[in-house]
N, CA, C and O atoms as CSV, one atom per row, in Angstrom:
chain,resi,resn,atom,element,x,y,z
A,1,UNK,N,N,12.162,12.416,-73.665
A,1,UNK,CA,C,12.635,12.624,-74.749
A,1,UNK,C,C,12.358,11.894,-75.777
A,1,UNK,O,O,12.220,10.682,-75.612
A,2,UNK,N,N,12.227,12.431,-76.969
A,2,UNK,CA,C,11.831,11.744,-77.932
A,2,UNK,C,C,13.277,11.212,-79.008
A,2,UNK,O,O,14.164,12.000,-79.334
A,3,UNK,N,N,13.255,10.233,-79.286
A,3,UNK,CA,C,14.307,9.429,-79.896
A,3,UNK,C,C,14.414,9.925,-81.424
A,3,UNK,O,O,13.354,10.010,-82.044
A,4,UNK,N,N,15.713,10.286,-82.131
A,4,UNK,CA,C,15.903,10.850,-83.417
A,4,UNK,C,C,15.401,9.944,-84.233
A,4,UNK,O,O,15.471,8.766,-83.882
A,5,UNK,N,N,14.713,10.328,-85.643
A,5,UNK,CA,C,14.331,9.584,-86.672
A,5,UNK,C,C,15.269,9.923,-88.064
A,5,UNK,O,O,15.566,11.072,-88.390
A,6,UNK,N,N,15.537,9.120,-88.559
A,6,UNK,CA,C,16.529,8.895,-89.685
A,6,UNK,C,C,15.847,8.190,-90.838
A,6,UNK,O,O,15.399,7.050,-90.718
A,7,UNK,N,N,15.767,9.002,-92.135
A,7,UNK,CA,C,15.396,8.380,-93.705
A,7,UNK,C,C,16.261,8.923,-94.377
A,7,UNK,O,O,15.888,9.886,-95.048
A,8,UNK,N,N,17.597,8.549,-94.441
A,8,UNK,CA,C,18.514,9.217,-95.673
A,8,UNK,C,C,18.767,8.620,-96.639
A,8,UNK,O,O,18.457,7.430,-96.695
A,9,UNK,N,N,19.234,9.077,-97.414
A,9,UNK,CA,C,19.417,8.318,-98.948
A,9,UNK,C,C,19.603,6.948,-99.023
A,9,UNK,O,O,19.115,6.313,-99.959
A,10,UNK,N,N,20.216,6.445,-98.196
A,10,UNK,CA,C,20.541,4.833,-98.257
A,10,UNK,C,C,19.673,4.175,-97.361
A,10,UNK,O,O,19.850,2.993,-97.062
A,11,UNK,N,N,18.565,4.988,-96.822
A,11,UNK,CA,C,17.844,4.052,-95.827
A,11,UNK,C,C,17.033,2.898,-96.479
A,11,UNK,O,O,16.651,2.986,-97.646
A,12,UNK,N,N,16.759,1.734,-95.643
A,12,UNK,CA,C,16.231,0.327,-96.161
A,12,UNK,C,C,15.117,0.059,-95.176
A,12,UNK,O,O,15.195,0.286,-93.968
A,13,UNK,N,N,14.144,-0.410,-95.764
A,13,UNK,CA,C,13.386,-1.021,-94.383
A,13,UNK,C,C,12.219,0.062,-93.638
A,13,UNK,O,O,11.857,1.199,-93.943
A,14,UNK,N,N,11.958,-0.562,-92.893
A,14,UNK,CA,C,10.562,0.408,-92.467
A,14,UNK,C,C,11.158,1.173,-91.039
A,14,UNK,O,O,10.763,2.335,-90.939
A,15,UNK,N,N,11.783,0.838,-90.255
A,15,UNK,CA,C,12.237,1.543,-89.031
A,15,UNK,C,C,13.049,2.735,-89.540
A,15,UNK,O,O,13.810,2.838,-90.502
A,16,UNK,N,N,12.631,3.660,-88.544
A,16,UNK,CA,C,13.246,5.094,-89.020
A,16,UNK,C,C,13.941,5.540,-87.772
A,16,UNK,O,O,14.574,6.589,-87.892
A,17,UNK,N,N,13.957,4.929,-86.529
A,17,UNK,CA,C,14.222,5.589,-85.082
A,17,UNK,C,C,15.731,5.217,-84.796
A,17,UNK,O,O,16.189,4.202,-85.321
A,18,UNK,N,N,16.262,5.750,-84.247
A,18,UNK,CA,C,17.871,5.577,-83.886
A,18,UNK,C,C,17.669,5.730,-82.328
A,18,UNK,O,O,16.668,6.203,-81.789
A,19,UNK,N,N,18.800,5.246,-81.699
A,19,UNK,CA,C,18.976,5.635,-80.553
A,19,UNK,C,C,20.157,6.513,-80.800
A,19,UNK,O,O,20.825,6.490,-81.833
A,20,UNK,N,N,20.410,7.460,-79.545
A,20,UNK,CA,C,21.063,8.499,-79.551
A,20,UNK,C,C,22.363,8.076,-80.002
A,20,UNK,O,O,22.777,8.667,-80.999
A,21,UNK,N,N,23.002,7.313,-79.569
A,21,UNK,CA,C,24.485,6.663,-79.708
A,21,UNK,C,C,24.761,6.302,-81.227
A,21,UNK,O,O,25.845,6.472,-81.785
A,22,UNK,N,N,23.463,5.708,-81.894
A,22,UNK,CA,C,23.480,5.162,-83.313
A,22,UNK,C,C,23.266,6.635,-84.157
A,22,UNK,O,O,23.288,6.612,-85.388
A,23,UNK,N,N,23.107,7.615,-83.590
A,23,UNK,CA,C,22.611,8.695,-84.895
A,23,UNK,C,C,24.355,9.054,-85.650
A,23,UNK,O,O,24.591,9.137,-86.855
A,24,UNK,N,N,25.113,9.174,-84.793
A,24,UNK,CA,C,26.558,9.834,-85.509
A,24,UNK,C,C,27.215,8.584,-86.369
A,24,UNK,O,O,27.890,8.741,-87.386
A,25,UNK,N,N,26.915,7.418,-85.814
A,25,UNK,CA,C,27.636,6.251,-86.384
A,25,UNK,C,C,26.480,6.119,-87.914
A,25,UNK,O,O,27.018,5.826,-88.982
A,26,UNK,N,N,25.347,6.293,-87.889
A,26,UNK,CA,C,24.814,5.978,-89.488
A,26,UNK,C,C,24.756,7.163,-90.076
A,26,UNK,O,O,24.733,7.035,-91.301
A,27,UNK,N,N,24.717,8.407,-89.669
A,27,UNK,CA,C,25.307,9.601,-90.454
A,27,UNK,C,C,26.849,9.185,-91.025
A,27,UNK,O,O,27.111,9.377,-92.212
A,28,UNK,N,N,27.767,8.653,-90.179
A,28,UNK,CA,C,28.817,8.641,-91.071
A,28,UNK,C,C,28.812,7.647,-91.710
A,28,UNK,O,O,29.557,7.836,-92.671
A,29,UNK,N,N,28.221,6.268,-91.748
A,29,UNK,CA,C,28.208,5.412,-92.484
A,29,UNK,C,C,27.484,5.710,-93.993
A,29,UNK,O,O,27.808,5.140,-95.035
A,30,UNK,N,N,26.385,6.778,-93.852
A,30,UNK,CA,C,25.411,7.014,-94.951
A,30,UNK,C,C,26.579,7.745,-95.765
A,30,UNK,O,O,26.457,7.652,-96.987
A,31,UNK,N,N,27.768,8.507,-95.267
A,31,UNK,CA,C,28.502,9.430,-96.047
A,31,UNK,C,C,29.542,8.676,-97.127
A,31,UNK,O,O,29.955,9.196,-98.164
A,32,UNK,N,N,29.865,7.355,-96.653
A,32,UNK,CA,C,30.867,6.305,-97.191
A,32,UNK,C,C,30.155,5.800,-98.601
A,32,UNK,O,O,29.124,5.142,-98.731
A,33,UNK,N,N,31.085,6.350,-99.656
A,33,UNK,CA,C,30.631,5.536,-101.004
A,33,UNK,C,C,30.394,3.946,-101.193
A,33,UNK,O,O,29.573,3.412,-101.938
A,34,UNK,N,N,31.222,3.396,-100.425
A,34,UNK,CA,C,31.130,1.882,-100.350
A,34,UNK,C,C,29.728,1.130,-99.676
A,34,UNK,O,O,29.508,-0.075,-99.554
A,35,UNK,N,N,28.825,2.362,-99.268
A,35,UNK,CA,C,27.807,1.576,-98.383
A,35,UNK,C,C,26.530,1.724,-99.391
A,35,UNK,O,O,26.098,2.805,-99.792
A,36,UNK,N,N,26.052,0.554,-99.696
A,36,UNK,CA,C,24.928,0.717,-100.760
A,36,UNK,C,C,23.368,1.029,-100.093
A,36,UNK,O,O,22.424,1.616,-100.622
A,37,UNK,N,N,23.484,0.322,-98.535
A,37,UNK,CA,C,21.780,0.656,-98.060
A,37,UNK,C,C,22.128,0.513,-96.689
A,37,UNK,O,O,23.091,-0.237,-96.527
A,38,UNK,N,N,21.563,1.080,-95.474
A,38,UNK,CA,C,21.666,1.213,-94.209
A,38,UNK,C,C,19.944,0.922,-93.735
A,38,UNK,O,O,18.937,1.538,-94.083
A,39,UNK,N,N,20.104,-0.320,-92.769
A,39,UNK,CA,C,18.815,-0.874,-92.426
A,39,UNK,C,C,19.010,-0.916,-90.569
A,39,UNK,O,O,19.914,-1.380,-89.874
A,40,UNK,N,N,17.922,-0.317,-90.264
A,40,UNK,CA,C,17.718,0.137,-89.029
A,40,UNK,C,C,17.076,-1.029,-88.126
A,40,UNK,O,O,15.925,-1.286,-88.481
A,41,UNK,N,N,17.544,-1.802,-87.037
A,41,UNK,CA,C,16.697,-2.657,-86.429
A,41,UNK,C,C,16.174,-2.192,-85.342
A,41,UNK,O,O,16.028,-0.986,-85.145
A,42,UNK,N,N,15.763,-3.303,-84.343
A,42,UNK,CA,C,14.958,-3.181,-83.350
A,42,UNK,C,C,15.869,-2.177,-82.415
A,42,UNK,O,O,16.951,-1.810,-82.874
A,43,UNK,N,N,15.470,-1.743,-81.164
A,43,UNK,CA,C,15.622,-1.218,-80.067
A,43,UNK,C,C,15.721,-1.823,-78.984
A,43,UNK,O,O,14.621,-1.842,-78.432
A,44,UNK,N,N,16.627,-2.416,-78.304
A,44,UNK,CA,C,16.324,-3.243,-76.928
A,44,UNK,C,C,16.917,-2.612,-75.773
A,44,UNK,O,O,18.143,-2.508,-75.747
A,45,UNK,N,N,16.304,-2.229,-74.927
A,45,UNK,CA,C,16.272,-1.681,-73.569
A,45,UNK,C,C,17.527,-2.195,-73.011
A,45,UNK,O,O,17.851,-3.290,-73.472
A,46,UNK,N,N,18.409,-1.630,-72.039
A,46,UNK,CA,C,19.524,-2.497,-71.363
A,46,UNK,C,C,18.803,-2.154,-69.826
A,46,UNK,O,O,18.931,-1.012,-69.384
A,47,UNK,N,N,18.205,-2.966,-69.204
A,47,UNK,CA,C,18.206,-2.636,-67.869
A,47,UNK,C,C,19.387,-2.461,-66.903
A,47,UNK,O,O,20.443,-3.059,-67.109
A,48,UNK,N,N,19.199,-1.569,-65.753
A,48,UNK,CA,C,20.356,-1.697,-64.988
A,48,UNK,C,C,21.052,-0.027,-65.123
A,48,UNK,O,O,20.433,0.974,-65.484
A,49,UNK,N,N,22.371,-0.099,-64.753
A,49,UNK,CA,C,22.984,0.949,-64.709
A,49,UNK,C,C,23.270,1.499,-66.102
A,49,UNK,O,O,23.372,0.697,-67.030
A,50,UNK,N,N,23.401,2.754,-66.310
A,50,UNK,CA,C,24.089,3.023,-67.862
A,50,UNK,C,C,25.463,2.698,-68.371
A,50,UNK,O,O,26.535,2.975,-67.834
A,51,UNK,N,N,25.240,2.037,-69.543
A,51,UNK,CA,C,26.829,1.448,-69.824
A,51,UNK,C,C,27.368,2.157,-70.703
A,51,UNK,O,O,26.710,2.996,-71.319
A,52,UNK,N,N,28.695,1.949,-70.930
A,52,UNK,CA,C,29.427,2.737,-72.037
A,52,UNK,C,C,29.097,2.277,-73.575
A,52,UNK,O,O,28.922,1.181,-74.108
A,53,UNK,N,N,29.094,3.654,-74.043
A,53,UNK,CA,C,28.610,3.497,-75.661
A,53,UNK,C,C,29.758,2.460,-76.384
A,53,UNK,O,O,30.899,2.497,-75.924
A,54,UNK,N,N,29.522,1.733,-77.273
A,54,UNK,CA,C,30.128,1.171,-77.969
A,54,UNK,C,C,29.684,0.346,-79.320
A,54,UNK,O,O,28.586,0.634,-79.797
A,55,UNK,N,N,30.386,-0.547,-79.888
A,55,UNK,CA,C,29.701,-0.855,-81.284
A,55,UNK,C,C,30.524,-2.173,-81.419
A,55,UNK,O,O,31.739,-2.141,-81.223
A,56,UNK,N,N,29.906,-3.296,-81.738
A,56,UNK,CA,C,30.106,-4.607,-82.362
A,56,UNK,C,C,29.701,-5.017,-83.365
A,56,UNK,O,O,28.520,-4.986,-83.711
A,57,UNK,N,N,30.723,-5.515,-84.059
A,57,UNK,CA,C,30.461,-5.703,-85.585
A,57,UNK,C,C,30.278,-7.332,-85.933
A,57,UNK,O,O,30.740,-8.105,-85.094
A,58,UNK,N,N,29.764,-7.785,-86.875
A,58,UNK,CA,C,29.559,-9.190,-87.331
A,58,UNK,C,C,29.576,-9.264,-88.860
A,58,UNK,O,O,28.826,-8.474,-89.432
A,59,UNK,N,N,30.233,-9.998,-89.528
A,59,UNK,CA,C,30.059,-9.878,-90.868
A,59,UNK,C,C,28.957,-10.567,-91.523
A,59,UNK,O,O,28.895,-11.773,-91.286
A,60,UNK,N,N,28.163,-10.123,-92.217
A,60,UNK,CA,C,26.915,-11.331,-92.915
A,60,UNK,C,C,26.915,-10.983,-94.266
A,60,UNK,O,O,27.575,-10.240,-94.993
A,61,UNK,N,N,25.984,-11.735,-94.376
A,61,UNK,CA,C,26.056,-12.021,-96.439
A,61,UNK,C,C,25.738,-10.296,-96.888
A,61,UNK,O,O,25.070,-9.390,-96.390
A,62,UNK,N,N,26.363,-10.398,-97.749
A,62,UNK,CA,C,26.247,-8.653,-98.085
A,62,UNK,C,C,26.620,-7.328,-97.242
A,62,UNK,O,O,26.271,-6.175,-97.495
A,63,UNK,N,N,27.344,-7.745,-96.278
A,63,UNK,CA,C,27.720,-6.664,-95.439
A,63,UNK,C,C,28.179,-6.995,-94.326
A,63,UNK,O,O,28.830,-8.023,-94.142
A,64,UNK,N,N,27.764,-5.791,-93.066
A,64,UNK,CA,C,28.000,-6.018,-91.741
A,64,UNK,C,C,26.986,-5.932,-91.092
A,64,UNK,O,O,26.089,-5.360,-91.712
A,65,UNK,N,N,26.640,-6.359,-89.776
A,65,UNK,CA,C,25.669,-6.287,-88.981
A,65,UNK,C,C,26.536,-5.390,-87.804
A,65,UNK,O,O,27.680,-5.709,-87.479
A,66,UNK,N,N,25.889,-4.345,-87.281
A,66,UNK,CA,C,26.546,-3.676,-86.238
A,66,UNK,C,C,25.742,-3.223,-84.771
A,66,UNK,O,O,24.964,-2.289,-84.971
A,67,UNK,N,N,25.766,-3.556,-83.773
A,67,UNK,CA,C,25.255,-3.775,-82.716
A,67,UNK,C,C,25.699,-2.399,-81.936
A,67,UNK,O,O,26.847,-2.366,-81.492
A,68,UNK,N,N,24.971,-1.432,-81.777
A,68,UNK,CA,C,25.319,-0.028,-81.435
A,68,UNK,C,C,24.611,0.057,-79.901
A,68,UNK,O,O,23.399,-0.113,-79.766
A,69,UNK,N,N,25.497,0.335,-78.776
A,69,UNK,CA,C,25.243,0.399,-77.355
A,69,UNK,C,C,25.289,1.629,-76.994
A,69,UNK,O,O,26.392,2.171,-76.915
A,70,UNK,N,N,24.369,2.186,-76.762
A,70,UNK,CA,C,23.947,3.483,-76.042
A,70,UNK,C,C,23.940,3.417,-74.375
A,70,UNK,O,O,23.975,2.369,-73.730
A,71,UNK,N,N,23.897,4.516,-73.919
A,71,UNK,CA,C,23.751,4.597,-72.500
A,71,UNK,C,C,22.543,3.339,-71.884
A,71,UNK,O,O,22.797,2.636,-70.906
A,72,UNK,N,N,21.142,3.242,-72.729
A,72,UNK,CA,C,20.029,2.663,-72.166
A,72,UNK,C,C,19.646,1.628,-73.013
A,72,UNK,O,O,18.760,0.833,-72.701
A,73,UNK,N,N,20.299,1.583,-74.143
A,73,UNK,CA,C,19.602,0.452,-75.308
A,73,UNK,C,C,20.708,0.200,-75.952
A,73,UNK,O,O,21.776,0.810,-75.898
A,74,UNK,N,N,20.361,-0.897,-76.683
A,74,UNK,CA,C,21.113,-1.296,-78.237
A,74,UNK,C,C,20.027,-1.301,-79.138
A,74,UNK,O,O,18.823,-1.539,-79.046
A,75,UNK,N,N,20.902,-0.929,-80.147
A,75,UNK,CA,C,20.320,-1.140,-81.511
A,75,UNK,C,C,21.113,-1.942,-82.655
A,75,UNK,O,O,22.318,-1.774,-82.844
A,76,UNK,N,N,20.325,-2.822,-83.396
A,76,UNK,CA,C,21.077,-3.424,-84.442
A,76,UNK,C,C,20.946,-2.435,-85.530
A,76,UNK,O,O,20.005,-1.651,-85.653
A,77,UNK,N,N,22.187,-2.561,-86.475
A,77,UNK,CA,C,22.022,-1.874,-87.592
A,77,UNK,C,C,22.814,-2.663,-88.719
A,77,UNK,O,O,23.917,-3.160,-88.492
A,78,UNK,N,N,22.186,-2.745,-89.931
A,78,UNK,CA,C,22.537,-3.579,-90.955
A,78,UNK,C,C,22.992,-2.703,-92.117
A,78,UNK,O,O,22.233,-1.908,-92.673
A,79,UNK,N,N,24.361,-2.900,-92.484
A,79,UNK,CA,C,25.344,-2.104,-93.565
A,79,UNK,C,C,25.457,-2.796,-94.703
A,79,UNK,O,O,26.212,-3.766,-94.763
A,80,UNK,N,N,24.750,-2.405,-95.709
A,80,UNK,CA,C,24.935,-3.435,-97.074
A,80,UNK,C,C,26.178,-2.494,-98.044
A,80,UNK,O,O,26.090,-1.366,-98.528
A,81,UNK,N,N,27.230,-3.418,-98.070
A,81,UNK,CA,C,28.082,-3.214,-98.343
A,81,UNK,C,C,28.950,-4.345,-99.336
A,81,UNK,O,O,28.772,-5.529,-99.052
A,82,UNK,N,N,29.803,-4.051,-100.390
A,82,UNK,CA,C,30.756,-4.995,-101.028
A,82,UNK,C,C,32.132,-4.768,-100.410
A,82,UNK,O,O,32.983,-5.484,-100.936
A,83,UNK,N,N,32.590,-3.976,-99.444
A,83,UNK,CA,C,33.594,-3.716,-98.830
A,83,UNK,C,C,33.503,-3.744,-97.661
A,83,UNK,O,O,33.822,-2.678,-97.134
A,84,UNK,N,N,33.041,-4.915,-96.656
A,84,UNK,CA,C,32.753,-5.099,-95.312
A,84,UNK,C,C,33.696,-4.436,-94.303
A,84,UNK,O,O,33.433,-3.607,-93.431
A,85,UNK,N,N,35.229,-5.186,-94.744
A,85,UNK,CA,C,36.367,-4.740,-94.010
A,85,UNK,C,C,36.834,-3.453,-93.836
A,85,UNK,O,O,37.205,-2.949,-92.776
A,86,UNK,N,N,36.794,-2.894,-95.048
A,86,UNK,CA,C,36.862,-1.211,-95.190
A,86,UNK,C,C,35.961,-0.325,-94.458
A,86,UNK,O,O,36.329,0.606,-93.742
A,87,UNK,N,N,34.483,-0.759,-94.738
A,87,UNK,CA,C,33.738,0.026,-93.750
A,87,UNK,C,C,33.688,0.102,-92.369
A,87,UNK,O,O,33.507,1.093,-91.661
A,88,UNK,N,N,33.889,-1.177,-92.032
A,88,UNK,CA,C,34.128,-1.605,-90.742
A,88,UNK,C,C,35.234,-0.725,-90.000
A,88,UNK,O,O,34.900,-0.162,-88.958
A,89,UNK,N,N,36.556,-0.576,-90.492
A,89,UNK,CA,C,37.780,0.269,-90.047
A,89,UNK,C,C,37.259,1.760,-89.946
A,89,UNK,O,O,37.446,2.498,-88.979
A,90,UNK,N,N,36.570,2.083,-91.116
A,90,UNK,CA,C,36.167,3.633,-90.767
A,90,UNK,C,C,35.278,3.464,-89.581
A,90,UNK,O,O,35.796,3.859,-88.536
A,91,UNK,N,N,34.218,3.038,-89.486
A,91,UNK,CA,C,32.964,2.971,-88.373
A,91,UNK,C,C,33.532,2.908,-87.053
A,91,UNK,O,O,33.125,3.460,-86.030
A,92,UNK,N,N,34.750,1.993,-87.254
A,92,UNK,CA,C,35.299,1.442,-85.327
A,92,UNK,C,C,35.713,2.863,-84.779
A,92,UNK,O,O,35.647,3.174,-83.590
A,93,UNK,N,N,36.188,3.759,-85.889
A,93,UNK,CA,C,36.668,5.415,-85.300
A,93,UNK,C,C,35.744,5.848,-84.238
A,93,UNK,O,O,36.144,6.313,-83.170
A,94,UNK,N,N,34.421,5.679,-84.562
A,94,UNK,CA,C,33.451,6.401,-83.956
A,94,UNK,C,C,33.568,6.237,-82.756
A,94,UNK,O,O,33.824,7.257,-82.115
A,95,UNK,N,N,33.443,5.041,-82.054
A,95,UNK,CA,C,33.568,4.528,-80.699
A,95,UNK,C,C,34.764,3.513,-80.445
A,95,UNK,O,O,34.628,2.291,-80.397
A,96,UNK,N,N,35.793,4.111,-80.312
A,96,UNK,CA,C,37.162,3.195,-80.293
A,96,UNK,C,C,37.318,2.672,-78.852
A,96,UNK,O,O,38.272,1.952,-78.556
């Protein structure tokens, strides 16, 4: 199965591949007016049994870094914003 590609209006960087779990997350982030740019990172496979979908956030200079976990992989996504706390609160609702 081919992974979805994304090149939305707020796309930054050269990576366009999303893991399945990150697709709704990125699409929701793109809708937020406070989000300036979204940069997709590398995909790291997770060996073993499928895990539970989820996201972990970390504040970085210029915004947030989110690690989105799918059933078989983890993807790092950087979200550039001047309001990281507010953006995090909205995005946390996708994977409570």
